[in-house]
N, C-alpha and C positions, 0 to 999 in steps of 0.2 A: 580375339579379332584377327582376321587373316592379314598377314603381312607384318605383324608386330612380333618381336622376339619375346619368348617366355622369360620370366624372371621371378625371383623371390622378392616380394614387396617388404617395405618397412612397416611393421605392424605392432611391434612389441609394446610401445609406450603410447600409442594413439588409440582412443576409443573408436569403436566401429559403429557406423550408422546401420540401423536395422533394415533388412531387406535383402533378398537374394541378388537382385540387380535393380538399380535405381535409375536406369536410363529413362524410362517413361516418366518417372517423377521429376527428373531434371527438365525434360521437355515441358512438362505440365506446370512446373513452378518457376521456371526461368531464373531471373536474377535472384530470387529468394531461396533457391534450393540450398546453397551452401550456408548463407547466413542463418537460416532456420536451424540447421543441424549443428552449427557452431554454438548457437544459443542453447539448444536443447541438451547438448552434451556437455556444456560448460567448458569448452576447449577450443583453442585456436587451431587445432588439427584433429582430423578424424579420417578414418578410412571408409571407403564405400566401393561397391562394385558397380562399375559403369561400362556399358558396351562390352560386358563379359570380361572386364579386366578390373583388377584391384587398383584403386587410385588413392593416393594420399592427398587430402584436401587441406589447405592451409590458408591462413589469413594473418594480417597484422604486419607491423613494421619489421619485427625480427624475422618473420617468415619471408618478407620481401628481400631482406639482406641475404638470406639463405638462397632464395630462388634466383636472384639476379646476380649472384657472384659469377664473374666471367669464367668460363671454362667448366662450370659445374654441371650445366644442363644443355641438352640439345633440344631443338624444337622439332626435329624429325621424329615421325611416328608418335607425336605428342598431342595432335589435334585430329578430330575426325576428318577423313580424307575430303568429303564434300566441303566442309568449312574451310580447310586449308586451301583447297583449289579456288574458292571464291575470294578469300581474304588476301592471300599471298601467292599461292601456287608453288609448285615444286621448282626448285632451283633459284628461288628468290633469296634475298639476303637473310630473311628470318630462318631459313632452313640450313644456313651455312654455319660452320664452326671454325675456330682457330684462325689461321692467317687468311683463309679464303673469306671469312666473315669480316675480318678487320679491313681488308683491302676494299671490298665492295661497300662496306658501311662508310668508310672514309669518303668514297666517291659520292655517295648519296648525301652525306652530311655537308659536303662542299656546295651542294645545290641550295642549302637553306641558311646561308650566312645572312647577316643583317640586311645588306643591300638587296640580296635576292628576295628575301621575305618582304621587304618593303615594296619591291616592284610588283610582286603578286598581290599584295594588299591594295596597291594603287589601281591595278587593273580591275580587281573586284569592286572597288569603290566606284570606278567609272561605270561599271556595269549596273551597280545599284542605282546610280543617279539616272541612267537611261531608263531603268524600270520605274523609278519614282515619277518620271515625267509622263509615263503611260497610265499609271494606276488611277489617277483621278477620274478617268473615263470608264473604269471597270466597276461593276457592282460589288465585287469581292475579290480578294487575293488570298490564295493559300500560301503562306509564307514559306513553308518547307519546300513546296514544289518550286516556287520562285527562286529560293536560295540555291537549290540544286542546279537550276539553269544558269544563274549568275556565276556560280563557282566553276561550273564546267567550262563555260566560255572563257572565264578569266584564266583558269589553269592551263587550258590548251594554248592560249596566246602566250602565256608565260613560258610554257615549255617549248615554244617554237613550232607549234603545230597549227597550220592554217586550217580553219574550219568555217564553212558556210553556215548560215542560219539554220538550214535544214539539217546539216550534219551535226551541228552542236546539239540540236534537239534530239537527234537519234542517239548520240553518245550519252547525253544526259539520261535518257531512258534506260540505256544499257547499264550504265554505272549504278543507277538507282535500283535496278533489278538485282544486281550482284550484292549490293549492300543489304537490301531487304531480305534476300534469300539466304544470307550467310548463317543465320542462327536457327534455321528451320530444317525439318525433315519432310520428305515427300515432294509433291508436285512443284511447290514454289521453289524449292531448292534445285530440283531437276531443271526447271526452266531457266533458272539463273546460271546453272552450269553450261547450258547450251549457249546462252548469251555470252558468257565469258569466253568460250571457245571462238565465237565469231569476232569478239572484240580483240582477242589476242592475234587473230589473223590480220586485222587492221593495223595493230601495233607493229607486228613483224614487217608488214609492208612499208611502214614508215622508216623502220630501221634499215631495211634493204635499200630504200631510196637514198638515204643519207650515205650509206656505204658505197653505193654505186655512183655517187655524184649527181644523181637526178634531183635531189633536194639539197638545199644549202641553208639550213637554219643558222641563226647567229652562233658564233663560235662557242660562247659560254652558255648557250641555252641547254636546258636539260635533255632535249632530244639529241642534240649533237654530242653532249658529254656522255650520255648513256651509249649511243651508237659507237663511239670511239673508245670506250673504256676497255682496258685490259685487266683481266683478273689476276690473281696471285700467281698463276702459272705462266703469265706473260702473253697469253693468247686473248684475242678479242672474245668478249662474251658471245656465247652462241646467240643466234638471232632469236631463238625461243626465249632464252633467259633475259636478253635485252628487252624484248617485248613485254615480258612479265614485269620487269622493273619499271618500265615506262608506265604501264597500267597502274602499278603500285604507287606512283606519284599522283596520277590523275584521280583514280577512284577514291582514295582516302580524303582528298581535298573536297570532292563532292559530298562525302559523308559529313563534313563539317556543317552542312546544312541542318543536321539534327541538333547540334549544339546551338545554332542560331535560333531554331524554333524553340528550344528549351529556354534560351536566354530571354526571348520575347515573352514567353509564358511567365517567367519569373518577374519581368518588368510589370506584367499585368497583375500578377498575384501580390506583388509587394510594391505598391505605388511610391512609397517613400524612397525606394531604390531608384526608380525612374527620375524622381525629382533631383537627386544628387547627380546622377549621370547627365541629365539634361542641362544642369547648371554648369557643367564643365569640370566636374571633379574627377580628373583622370586617375588619381590614385585609387579612388573608390571604384572606378570602372575596372581597374586591374583586379581588385579583390573580388568584385562581383563576378567577373568571368571565371576566376579560379573556383569560386563557390558553385557556379553553374556546373563546371566540370566535375566537381566533387559530388554534388547533391544528386544530379540527374544521371540515370543509367546509360551507359554506352557499351563498353565491352565488359561482359560479366566476369570472365576468368581467362587465365592463360595457362597453357600446359607445357610441361617440360619432362624430359626423360633423363635420369641421372647418368652422366658419363662415367662416373666412378663412385665407389662407396665413400660415405663420410658419416660422421656422428653429429647429430643435431639435438641438443637438449636430452641426451641420453637415448635418442632414437637412432637406431642403426639403419640409415638410408643406404640401401644396397644398389649397386650398379644396375641400371635398367629400370629402377623404380619410376613409376608414372606419378608425377606430382601436378596438382592443379592449384594454382594460386588465385585466390578469390579477390579480384580487383574491386568489384562493387562492395563486397563485404569489408574490405580494408578501408575504403573511402567512407564507410558507415560504421566503423568500429567504435563503440562507446569509449573504450580506453584511450583512443587516439583523439577523438573529437568532442567528447563530453556530451554534447547534445546533437548527435549526428543527423537526427531527423528534423532539425530546425534549419531553415535557410537563413544564414547569417554571414554576409560577406565580411563583416568586421573581424571575423576570426583570422583572416589572413593579414591583418594590419601589421602585426608584430610576430607572425609565425615564421621562424627561419626556414623550416623545412629541412629534411634530411636526405631527400631523394628517394626515400623508401616508405614514407607515410602517406603522401598524396600521389596516388598511382592510377589516374584515369587512363594513361597511356603506358603503364608499366613503371618499373622502378630502376634505379641504378644509373649508370653513366650512359649517355647517348652514343658515345664513340666506341667504347670497348664492349658494351653489352647489347642486349636486344631491345632496348627502349626505342620507341617509335621516333624516327628521325624528323618527322613532321610535327612534333608536339608544339614547338615554339610558334610555328606559323599558324597552327590551329587557334591558339590564343589570340594572335594578331588579327586573324580574319574575323573572329567573333567580336573583338573589341571594336574594330572598324565598323562592322555592321551595326553594332549597338549605338555607336556615336551617330551614325546616319539616321537610324530609326528614332532615336531620342531627340535629335536636334534639327534634322532637316525636314521631317514630315510630321504631321499629326494624322491620327486615324482613330476609328472606332473599333471595338472588339465586340462583334455581335454575339448573341447566345449561340453556344456550340458545345460539343463534347470535348473538354480539355483533359480528360482522364489520361494519365500516363500508366498504362498497364505494365506490370512487371513480369507477366508470363511470356510475352512475345519478345524475342531477341532478334535484332535490335528494336527497341521500343521508340515511341514518339507520342506527342500529344495526339489523341485519337483523330482530331479534326485536321491535323497538320498546322494548326494555328491560323485561323482565318481573320483577316482584317477587312474593313469596309470604310467607305467615305474618306478615302485617302486625300489629303490636301497638303500644301506647303505649310511648314511651321510658321508661326506668326512673325517672328523676327530673327530667330537664330538659324544660321546655316553653317555648314562645315565644308 
């Protein structure tokens, strides 16, 4: 693939998946591409040719420890360029290494402390209540679409970005296109890339306004913190990179709408869970949200390129080796979860977790590694939404297509999860 350095891959101890190049198979099979081959080959690692390059594909807790060891892999040249451009873009924290990564990551993690997370959750809850007041007059509501709107308005306010109703709707649509196009090839991806370019121009204008004194967001707001941040070299982030990082706070928050749709699907499919959550069992609510994040597909895999050679279970992983870590397959690994295809929140009741077995947002340490800085607030936002849906309103779930297809990345219940006849709950409010 143009722009990627040539290297000798680690192949000696890993079985090879059949096929000259499996890129089309990956696109066709989606989330199941790697799990199927792990199962067929009876191995947690195999090699395959993808995009004309040899890749080492791995899954499991031990593979996560290998993959997320700080300083071992770089994310540069490790993802398809269109996917990287939509999910993170060049110059983002994910593409940095060493001190540059540590400095930038510390700034981003500072935005997600407990108080900051609670403020975002509170803003989202207020937006949900506003929506709930409108919904009894509507014949039907597509929850995924509504959740994207709620989260976009909330995260913009949280970040210190004033948006009108019209602009919030426009930004919601733009972020939704980026998210939906990230795992595709062809026109859908191309349109999303055009949208990302336009949105980055908007974000850079916000950064420019803060730096020029034309906008004065709250001192500790994400917009102000990002605009004023100095990187490891002591210089202000470039306006391009600052705009990228601002979008990378906003867009992933809007993407949490998919987890909210999945969570409501689970409440519908498993009514006994709804009863416990509606009754105020907040411990069970926490387990339920974790199980939603484990069970339903989100990010299929993460790529890395070895910064230096090392030995792993007798496998000589050489410098430059392209490694794909199977996130979905690890969250559905029989050896880790016993009954991975069963939705069972109780599995988290006494599960201590290692940081490398439950990996919907990656593994390892949030500060020193490449694990998503917004993982905690993701859980908080889903919990809050579930409390409101289970305790503040009642609704009907009309007949619809609730299939969760595993071929399309990222996936979603086919209908977006439609509800109707929305009304206030009988007696419980939050």
